[in-house]
Residue, then its C-alpha position, 0 to 999 in steps of 0.5 A: m596900399e589897402n585902398n588899392r587892393f578894396m579899389a582893385s578888388i570894386r571896379p569889376y563890379a562897379l558898374y553893377l554895383a551903380w545899377i543895383v543902387s538906382i534899382v533900391a533907389v527907383g524902387g523906394s521912391l515908388y513903394l513912397s509913392e504909389i504904396m505909400h501914397y506919398e505924393p511927390c512934390k516938384l523937386c522930388w519930381f526932378q531928382r527922380i527925373f535924373m534915378y529914374p534914367q540910370v536903372i537903363l543906362l547903368g543896367i545895359a552899361s552893366y551887361k555889356n561892360d562898358r564903361k564908356i557910361i561912366p561921364y554920362a550917369m556921372t552927370l546925372s548923379v550929380i546933378g539929382g544930388c545938388i537937386s536933393i542937397y538943395h532940397y534937403a536944406e530946404q526941408k531943414i531951414p525954415a528961412l529957405a522955403k520961404a524964399l521960394p515956396c513951392t505953389v502947387g502941390i505938395p509943399c517941397d518942406f514938407d517932411y513924410l518921413n524924419w527919422l532919428g530928426f534927420i533922415t528924410i527922403p531927400l537924403l535918402a535920395l541924395i545917399a544913392f545919388i552919392l553912392i552912384v557918383l563913387l561907385l563909378i569913380a571907383g568904376r573907371e578904368k586905369e588911365e593909360g600910362a598909369q602905374e601899377a602899386 
C-alpha cells in the first residue's frame, strides 16, 4: 500500500528526475575531465557514449511529457550500466585487468578516485545508470486493464 502511494507520487516527475540524474552525471564527468584534468580511459568513454545522449533525450521527453522515450533511455542505461559493472570489476579485481588490458591511453584499472576504499568513478556512473533505470520504471504509464489498489 505504501509502495503504491510512493510510486504514484513519483510517477509524474520520473522523467524529470531521470533527466536531472543524467545532467548531474554528465556534469560530474565533464568536471572530472575538464576541470580536474583526469583523462578518461577507453571504458569511461564508452560509459559517456551511453550517458551523454540521455541529457538531450530525457530533457526533450520531460518537456513534452513523452513517456514513449522510456524503453530507449532504459536501453541506453542498461548497456551503460553493464559497462560500468565491468569497469568497476576491472578496477577491483586485478586478474581481470590483466586478462584484457587497456593498451591505449590511461589504463582502465587506474583509480583517480577511491573514496572509502570502494567508491570510484565507474561506481558513480553505475549508480547514475541504476537511478535512471529505477526512475524510468517508476515513470512508466500504467498498463491498460491494470486495476488501481
